C-alpha positions in Angstrom: 28.2 160.4 10.9 29.6 156.9 11.2 28.7 153.7 9.3 30.8 150.6 9.9 29.6 148.7 6.8 28.6 151.6 4.7 30.3 152.5 1.5 31.1 156.2 0.9 28.3 156.2 -1.7 25.7 155.5 1.0 26.0 159.0 2.4 25.3 160.4 -1.0 22.0 158.4 -1.4 20.4 159.9 1.7 17.3 162.0 1.2 19.2 165.1 2.4 22.8 164.8 1.0 25.4 166.2 3.4 27.2 169.3 2.0 30.5 167.8 3.0 31.7 164.8 4.9 34.8 163.3 6.6 34.9 159.8 5.4 37.0 157.4 7.5 39.1 154.6 6.2 42.0 152.5 7.6 44.7 152.2 5.0 46.3 149.1 6.6 49.8 150.8 6.8 49.5 152.4 10.2 50.7 155.7 8.8 49.2 158.8 7.4 49.4 159.1 3.6 49.0 162.8 2.6 48.3 162.0 -1.0 45.5 159.6 -0.4 42.2 160.5 -2.1 38.8 158.8 -2.3 39.9 157.3 -5.6 43.3 156.0 -4.4 41.8 153.1 -2.6 42.0 149.8 -4.5 38.3 150.1 -5.3 36.4 153.4 -5.9 35.0 153.6 -2.4 33.2 156.8 -3.2 32.9 158.6 -6.5 35.3 161.6 -6.5 32.7 163.9 -8.0 30.3 163.5 -5.0 32.5 165.7 -2.8 35.3 167.1 -5.1 38.9 166.9 -4.0 37.9 165.3 -0.8 40.5 163.2 1.1 39.8 160.4 3.5 40.0 160.7 7.3 42.6 158.0 7.9 42.9 155.7 10.9 46.6 155.4 11.2 46.9 152.4 13.4 47.1 152.1 17.2 49.6 153.0 19.9 50.0 151.8 23.5 49.5 154.1 26.4 50.1 153.1 30.1 48.3 154.8 32.9 48.5 153.6 36.6 50.2 150.4 35.6 47.5 149.5 33.0 48.4 149.5 29.3 45.8 149.9 26.6 46.1 150.2 22.8 44.2 153.1 21.3 43.8 154.4 17.7 46.2 157.1 16.6 43.7 158.6 14.2 45.8 161.0 12.1 43.3 163.2 10.3 43.4 164.3 6.7 42.0 167.8 6.7 39.0 168.8 4.6 40.2 169.9 1.2 37.0 170.0 -0.8 36.5 172.9 -3.1 33.3 174.7 -3.5 31.1 173.1 -6.1 29.0 174.9 -8.6 25.5 175.1 -7.1 22.3 174.7 -9.1 19.4 177.0 -8.5 17.1 174.0 -8.7 17.0 171.4 -6.0 18.3 167.9 -6.6 15.9 165.4 -8.3 14.9 162.6 -6.0 12.9 160.5 -8.5 11.6 160.7 -12.1 9.6 158.4 -14.3 8.4 158.7 -17.9 5.0 157.0 -18.0 4.3 157.3 -21.7 6.2 159.0 -24.5 4.7 162.4 -23.4 3.6 162.0 -19.8 5.9 161.8 -16.8 6.6 163.1 -13.3 9.5 164.0 -11.1 10.1 164.5 -7.4 12.5 167.4 -6.6 13.3 169.1 -3.4 10.4 167.3 -1.7 7.9 168.7 -4.3 6.1 166.7 -7.0 5.7 167.8 -10.6 4.0 166.3 -13.7 4.3 167.0 -17.4 2.1 166.1 -20.4 4.6 167.2 -23.1 7.8 165.4 -22.3 9.1 168.1 -20.0 8.5 171.2 -22.1 6.3 172.5 -19.2 5.7 171.3 -15.6 2.8 171.5 -13.2 3.4 171.5 -9.5 1.0 168.9 -8.1 2.4 168.6 -4.5 -0.4 168.1 -2.0 -1.0 171.6 -0.5 -0.8 170.4 3.1 2.1 168.1 2.7 5.6 168.6 4.0 8.6 167.4 2.0 7.8 164.3 0.0 10.2 161.4 0.1 8.9 159.0 -2.6 6.1 158.8 -5.2 4.6 156.2 -7.5 2.1 156.5 -10.4 0.2 153.8 -12.4 -0.8 156.3 -15.0 -1.0 160.1 -15.3 -4.1 160.4 -13.1 -3.6 157.9 -10.3 -0.6 158.3 -8.0 0.7 158.2 -4.4 3.3 160.1 -2.5 4.9 159.4 0.9 6.0 161.9 3.5 8.2 161.0 6.4 7.6 163.3 9.4 10.3 164.6 11.8 9.2 161.9 14.2 9.7 159.1 11.7 6.1 158.6 10.9 4.8 157.9 7.4 1.9 159.7 5.7 0.8 158.3 2.4 -1.0 160.8 0.0 -3.1 159.6 -2.9 -4.7 161.3 -6.0 -7.1 160.0 -8.6 -7.2 163.1 -10.8 -3.5 163.9 -11.6 -2.8 165.8 -8.4 -5.8 168.1 -8.5 -7.0 166.7 -5.2 -5.3 164.5 -2.6 -6.3 162.6 0.5 -4.0 161.0 3.0 -3.6 158.3 5.7 -0.9 157.3 8.1 0.8 154.0 8.1 0.1 151.9 11.3 3.8 151.7 12.3 5.0 150.2 15.5 5.5 152.7 18.3 9.0 153.9 19.0 10.5 152.8 15.6 11.1 155.9 13.5 11.4 155.4 9.7 14.4 156.6 7.8 13.4 155.6 4.2 10.2 154.6 2.4 9.4 153.1 -1.0 6.1 152.8 -2.9 4.9 150.3 -5.5 1.4 150.1 -7.1 0.2 147.9 -10.0 -3.3 149.2 -10.3 -5.5 151.9 -8.7 -6.4 149.8 -5.7 -3.5 147.4 -5.0 -0.1 148.3 -3.8 2.6 148.2 -1.1 4.7 150.5 1.0 8.1 149.2 2.3 9.8 151.1 5.1 13.3 151.1 6.5 13.7 151.8 10.2 16.5 154.1 11.4 19.5 152.1 12.6 23.2 151.4 12.2 24.8 150.7 8.8 25.2 147.0 9.7 21.4 146.6 9.9 18.6 146.8 7.4 15.3 146.3 9.2 12.0 147.1 7.5 8.4 146.2 7.2 5.9 145.8 4.3 2.4 147.3 4.3 -0.2 146.2 1.7 -3.4 147.9 0.6 -6.3 146.7 -1.5 -8.3 149.9 -1.4 -5.9 152.4 -2.9 -4.3 153.3 0.4 -7.4 153.9 2.6 -6.3 151.0 4.8 -3.1 149.0 5.3 -2.3 145.5 6.5 1.1 144.3 7.7 3.3 141.8 5.9 7.0 141.0 6.2 10.4 142.0 4.8 13.6 140.0 5.2 15.6 143.3 4.7 14.7 146.9 4.0 14.7 148.1 0.4 12.5 148.9 -2.6 10.0 146.3 -3.8 8.2 145.6 -7.1 5.2 143.2 -7.4 4.2 141.5 -10.7 0.9 140.3 -9.2 -0.6 140.8 -5.7 1.2 137.6 -4.7 4.4 137.6 -6.8 7.0 140.2 -5.9 10.6 141.1 -5.5 12.8 143.0 -3.0 16.2 144.5 -3.6 18.1 145.9 -0.7 20.1 144.9 2.4 22.9 146.9 4.2 25.1 147.0 1.0 22.3 147.0 -1.5 23.3 143.5 -2.8 20.4 141.3 -1.6 17.6 140.0 -3.9 14.5 138.2 -2.5 11.3 136.8 -4.0 7.9 136.3 -2.5 5.1 134.2 -4.0 2.5 134.7 -1.2 2.0 138.4 -1.1 5.0 139.3 1.1 4.3 137.0 4.0 7.4 134.9 3.4 10.5 135.6 1.2 13.2 133.5 -0.3 16.7 134.7 -1.0 17.4 134.8 -4.8 21.2 134.3 -5.4 22.3 136.0 -8.5 24.5 133.4 -10.2 27.0 135.0 -12.5 30.5 134.2 -13.9 33.5 135.8 -12.2 33.7 137.6 -8.9 32.8 141.0 -7.7 30.4 142.8 -5.4 26.9 142.6 -7.0 24.1 145.2 -6.8 20.9 143.7 -8.1 18.2 146.1 -9.4 14.5 145.2 -9.2 13.6 142.9 -12.1 11.1 143.9 -14.8 8.4 141.4 -15.8 6.2 141.4 -18.9 4.0 138.7 -17.3 4.3 136.2 -14.5 6.9 134.1 -16.4 9.1 136.4 -18.5 11.3 139.0 -16.9 14.7 140.7 -17.1 17.2 141.6 -14.3 20.1 144.0 -14.3 23.1 143.4 -12.0 25.9 145.9 -11.6 29.2 144.3 -10.5 32.3 145.8 -9.0 35.8 144.7 -8.4 39.2 146.5 -8.3 39.9 147.7 -11.8 36.4 148.1 -13.1 32.6 147.8 -13.1 30.2 146.1 -15.5 26.6 145.3 -16.0 25.1 141.8 -16.5 21.6 141.4 -18.0 19.7 138.2 -17.1 16.4 136.9 -18.4 14.0 134.3 -17.0 11.1 132.4 -18.6 10.0 130.5 -15.4 9.1 133.3 -12.9 12.6 133.8 -11.7 13.3 130.2 -10.8 16.3 130.3 -13.1 18.1 133.2 -14.8 20.2 133.1 -18.0 22.9 135.7 -18.8 22.0 137.7 -21.9 24.6 140.4 -22.1 27.7 141.6 -20.3 28.4 145.3 -20.7 31.8 146.8 -19.5 31.4 150.3 -18.1 33.7 153.1 -19.2 34.3 154.2 -15.6 34.3 152.4 -12.2 31.4 153.0 -10.0 31.4 153.1 -6.2 30.6 149.7 -4.6 26.9 149.6 -3.8 26.1 151.8 -6.8 23.9 150.5 -9.6 24.5 151.6 -13.1 21.7 153.5 -15.0 19.9 150.7 -16.8 16.4 150.9 -18.4 14.4 147.8 -19.2 11.4 148.0 -21.4 10.7 144.3 -21.9 12.7 141.1 -21.2 14.3 141.5 -24.6 14.7 145.3 -24.8 17.0 147.2 -22.5 19.5 150.1 -22.5 22.6 150.6 -20.4 23.5 154.2 -20.0 27.3 154.2 -20.5 29.7 155.9 -22.9 30.9 152.6 -24.1 27.5 151.9 -25.7 26.2 155.4 -26.1 28.9 157.8 -27.3 26.8 160.9 -27.1 25.7 160.2 -23.5 25.7 163.1 -21.1 28.2 162.7 -18.2 27.3 161.4 -14.7 24.3 159.2 -15.6 22.5 157.9 -12.6 19.0 156.8 -13.6 17.2 155.9 -16.8 13.4 155.6 -17.4 12.2 154.3 -20.7 8.7 154.6 -22.1 9.7 152.5 -25.1 12.8 151.2 -26.8 13.3 154.6 -28.4 11.9 157.2 -25.9 13.3 157.8 -22.5 14.5 160.1 -19.8 18.0 160.2 -18.3 18.9 161.7 -15.0 22.5 162.9 -14.5 23.7 164.1 -11.1 27.0 165.6 -10.0 27.9 167.5 -6.8 24.2 167.8 -5.9 23.4 169.3 -9.4 20.7 167.4 -11.4 20.1 167.4 -15.1 17.3 165.7 -17.0 17.7 164.6 -20.7 15.3 163.2 -23.3 15.9 160.8 -26.2 13.6 159.7 -28.9 16.1 157.5 -30.8 17.2 154.9 -28.2 19.9 157.1 -26.7 21.8 158.0 -29.8 21.2 161.7 -29.1 19.9 163.6 -26.0 18.2 166.9 -25.4 18.3 168.6 -22.0 15.0 169.2 -20.3 14.5 172.4 -18.2 13.8 171.4 -14.6 11.0 173.1 -12.6 12.1 175.6 -10.1 
């Protein structure tokens, strides 16, 4: 695998995570450094725990070769051998998505299968559509009404929908352009009938091409809109929505006409550092909150912004230094309940936090789920006191 503009973390966010990788990097010294590790670069290019003890494949500069009177400069490419140790494997597949809808009801997508709970994860029910293949994404507006997307081996997208909590499903195929296979898909619905699907087309790491499809009948039919870049979307109303994505996950766009045109939304913030903007959360058309994770050599931090004018302007509300540096392109685990209530999952603010937090879903300021992932192993935790303590939830097998 080769990605010119990809961070090492990008390989770990694929739907099917590689068991191991050879990650390439030019150290700028035209020489092989045997002690170089993934954390020895000036910035944490890839989290060490993703592939333990893994060294970088190093481009060691070029050398000139002459053949038949013609001289060319070619890469020397001294290789650092694979030194990863076997990680402890979990009997349960990795969790792809999870969401706590209410203080008791929630769902998760794991190993391409969809599960729901009505008792905060004490028990799980498999609600995967019986005829579906591996599911890539899901979205629910409540415990009864939900959608799931399946990407076929040919890159086509099948969207499943249920109106009775997964007891029954029907499906329809997105009207994709011929010859453009899809690599990723995201769903967003704001009521039982109205929603969107954004897709990313397969391509090089320097490109982020996608399309947006809209439905007003629950997914029975779809119309085509536009995307300036591929990525997840979230709509506040059928006309007013946001996109977070791009090749390095750092672009934020807003639409006010249902996705037909988009405007770039620069995230103005003090200081420097690579920014990864998460999708904003709005209480109504005017009031919203936005979490931005920033990276620079020496550390990562989270900035929380608020708006009262539909995102025309944003005001910095809080700056949270993280206890550990994250890989560039990685967003911290942040849960936003309202524009004035949020939680950053980090040991600096939550001393009893489980290690390796990756995602946070809050049903209220007190009640939430935390997903922790390390070496392909997923753990799910529950809090009912705003993250002061956490109890592990047994994942479905």
